[in-house]
N, C-alpha and C positions, 0 to 999 in steps of 0.2 A: 658175634657183637650183640649184646642186648641193652634194652633201653629201662629194663625194669629187673630187680631183684639178682642182677648181677652188677659190680661196679664196675669201672671202665679201668683199665690197666692205668699204672700210675707212671708219668711221664715225668716226672718234675716237677717243683713249685714253680710257677711264675712268677717273675720280681714284679714292683713297680713299675721298671723301667721296661721290663718285656710286654705288658699289659699295654702302656703307652703308646708301645712300638706297633703293636699290633692294632691298635685303634687308627694307628694311623694309614697304615699298610691296606686296613680294610674301607675305610670311608675318605682317605684323604690323599689316594695316590697320586703324583704328579705326572701329568703325561708331557712330559719335558724330556729333551735328551738326554740329561742327567739326572734321573730321578731319585738316586740313593745319596746323590751328593746334597738335594733339596732335603730330602728326608733326614740326613745325618746333621744339618744344620738346624732344624725343628728340635733335634733330641740332644745338641749338642754334644755330639761324639764324631768322630772321625768316619767318614765313608768306608773305610775298609774293615771296622769293627761293627758299624751297620751290617754291613753285606755278609760280615759274620754270624753275626745273630740271627738274621734273615735264614741264611743256610741252616744255622743250628734248628730254627724252627722247622723247617722241612725236613731235616732228617730225624727230629723227635715225633714228627706228624702232625703239629700242631698246625702247621699252613698244609693244606693241600697243594695250592696251586694259585699263580698270582696271573689273570687273565681278564677278558672281557666276558662281560655275561651278557648275552644278547636275546631280545626278544624273538621268540621263533618264529610267531604268526609275522612279523616284520619282514623276516626273511624269506617267508612263503613256506615255511613247513607248518604242519598240524602236531597239536601236542595234545595229550589228555592222561587223566588219570584211569586205572583200571584196576577193576576189585575183581578176583576170583577166589571162589569156592573150591578147595582141590581136599581130597582124602588124607588125613594126617599122613597116612604111610607112603603117599606118594610127594608131601609136599617138597621134599630137598631137592628131587628128580627134576620135577616141574618148575621149581623155582631158578634150578640152573640152567635150563633149558632155557627160559624167559630170559635170564639175565644173559646170555649167547648173544641177542639179537643186538647189533649196534643201535638200535632207535630207543632202546631200555635205558636211561641214566639212571634211575633209583628203583628199587626193588627191595622192598621188605617183606616179612612174615610179620602178621598182627593178629593181636588175641581176640578173632571173632570168629563167625561159620565162614566170612570172607576173609580168608588169613592170608592171601598174596595181594598186596597192593604194588602196583609199580606205574611209572612214567611211561609214557611212549610219544617219543617224537618222530615224525615222519617227513620227507621231502614232498612235494605236492603231487608228485607221478606214484606216490606207493599209497594203498589204503590201509587208514586206522582199521575198518572192519574187518576187511580180509585176515589182515594178520593178526588181530585177535581171536578170529575165528580158527586161524591156525593153531593158537595155543590153545583153545578151548578144545581141539579136538584130540589133546594129549592123553593119556590115560590118566585117570584119577580127577579131571578136571570137571567140576559141577556147574554151576549157574555162573555165570560174567557178567557184568556190567562195567559198560563204558561211559566215565564220568568227567566229560570235559567242561571246561571254566564256561559258564553262562554269564558271569560278571566277576570281574576283578575287584576287589577292595584292595589289595595289599599283598605285594611279593617283593620281599628285601631281608636276606640273611646278614646282617651283620651286627657281631656280637661288643656288645659294649664292654670292654676288659674291667676297665676301671670302675664302673659303677654297678657290677654287676648285673647288669640288665642288659635284653635285647635291643638296639637301636631302632626307634619308629622311624618310617622312610617307607621309601621305596613310593608306589605310585598315590595320587593325593589324596587321602583318606576322608575326604569332604565328599565325593562323588565316589560311584563305582564308574569302572569302564568294561563294555564290550571287548571283548580281545581282539587286538589292532588288527586291521587289514595289510596285506602285503605291500612294502614300500617299492617303488621302480630302484633298481639295483645296478649300478654299471657293471662291468669287468672289474675296475678299480675296485668298486667298494666290495666286490666278491675277494678280490685278492686280500685288502684290509681285513676282512673277517678272517678268512683263515688264518692269517699271521696275529690278531688280536687274541686269538681264541687258544693259542698255544702257550704253554707257561712262559713265563718271562725270566730270560736268563738272569744271573745275578753277576752282573757285570757293569762296568762303569756308564756303557752309552749301548741298553739294551735295545732301544728301538730302530739302532742304524742298522742291524741284519736287514730286519723285516724291511723297512724301506728300501736296502739294495737289492732285495729280492723282487719288487715290485718296480725298480729301476726307477724310483723317484727318491729327492731330498727327503732327511727325515722332518725337516721343517715341515714338509708337505703330507707326509706321512702323519705326523702330528695332529696337523689340522684335519686330517679325515677321521680321525679316531675319535677329535672332538665334535667333528660334525656327527658322527654316530651316536653321540649322547644327547646332543641336540635334538637331533630326530628321534629321539629314544627307539633307536636300530638297538643298541648299545644302553644295556641298564644302568651299568658299571664298569668300571673298571678297578681293580683291585684283587686284595688277598683275598681266599675261599678256604675259611679254617674247618679243621674237622672238630664239632662243636665238643665230641666228646673229652679229645684230648686237650682241648681249652678250656676245660672244666664244667662244661654245660651237658652232663651227662645223660639226660633225660629230655625226651619229647614225647608228646602226645597228640596225635591227631583227633582235633575234637570235631564230632558229628554232631548234627543240630539241626532241628525239626524249626522253621521258624517261617509265618503264616506268610502268605507272599506279601500281602499290604505292606509287610514289615520290614521286608528284606533290603530296601535302600537305607532305613535307620538302623535297623540292626547291624548290618553288616559295616557302615562305618563306624560304631560304636565298638564294634570287635576288632576291628583294624587298629583301634586307636591305641589299642594295649600294646605296651611296648614288648613283651613275650610272646604278642602274636607274629610271626614273622610272614606266615602265608593266611588270606582269605580270601574264600570263592565262592559264588555260587554254582551250585552244580544241579544235573537232574536227579529226577527221584523215580523209584520205581516201586511195584506193590510192594515186594521185599525189603524195600530200601527208601525209606522217607525220609532221611536226611537230606536237605537241600545247602546247609551251609558248613563249609569243610574250614575250621582252622587248625594251625600247625602253633604248637604252643611248645617252646622250650624252657629249661628250668635247670637246677643243678642238681636236684633228685625228682623222683616221680611225686611224692607230696606238695612239692611245688608246683608241679603242673596242676594236680588238682585242685591246688587253692586259688590257682589263676582261673581257671574254669569256672568255679565255683564263684568268683568276684564276677566272672564276665556273665554268668547266669543271674547272679543278683542286678547288675545294672540294666542288662537286657529284658529280664523279666522272662527268659526262655528257660524253662526248665525240663525240658527233653531234649536231653544229648545223651550221647556217651562219648567217652573217652578211649583209643585205642594206642596200644602200645606196642612198640615194633618188639618181638621176641627172637629178631635175627636181620640183619642186613646183608642181604646177597650182593646188593650191588649199590654204588654210589659214586657218578664219576658225570663228567658234563661231556652234553652232546658235541660232535663236531659236526659242523656244517659244511657243505661245498666239498666234501670228499669223498 
């Protein structure tokens, strides 16, 4: 699958009703005992029809899953972006090997000398450095950089289907945030995370089996889930879309050179753009001077370029590159405590 030069496969036109439901599933999913009943009332359709629509979205690949999205650092895990320079002849073989690691959630080839980019999330007893070194020892791998988030300005991937833009939100963009410290977690908390990270069953009372597996009432399980949101252990609960099949066929990783004294102000400004879903400060290296990263989503590569141009005009940052993915090797959620 590609972001530039190749269009996504056609999966059928989304209707206005489809888009409205997708908005609700992403941003307003009710943590109640009968969530689809509540959604059906908002949509003014029967619960059965709504569940059929959601099933259709999943069969067409528009929805990847409905689940909780967790803050890995609060669960005691460490996470980083990794860039690797790989000989073109070895690219597929190396990327396939990297993708086999269970801690790798996203893995793309991109148009640059650093042509493999992946995210790695590991529990506290595993070493990111040793894991990356093991990848770096593979035939064909040249330089490798570990690029953890130093400051987080925004992380939120929710696509506004009706307004044709990406929703602003996630972290408060008025200030940056240093990655969170681990939270003390009880055995019940760990069990709750294990349940809420699974894809939600499309039945009338989907949370009841989760609660039963923890030997607690459904009401108590839902209180636990709401508590995760309040503690920001769970960033959100809802549908995660396949952006290409939801009509957002392009994304570009913007890498910017921002003067250190301007990081805070520029980061807030970049994060305020609706089309920017992720905005981080990351470390630099002698051959990699880019310290600010933004993920920009659009309906075509030209739209991503236009948005990046507008960001440059608004911030005054003119030194940047846009890296489009040439292949998606892996994109799935990390499973915690398994």
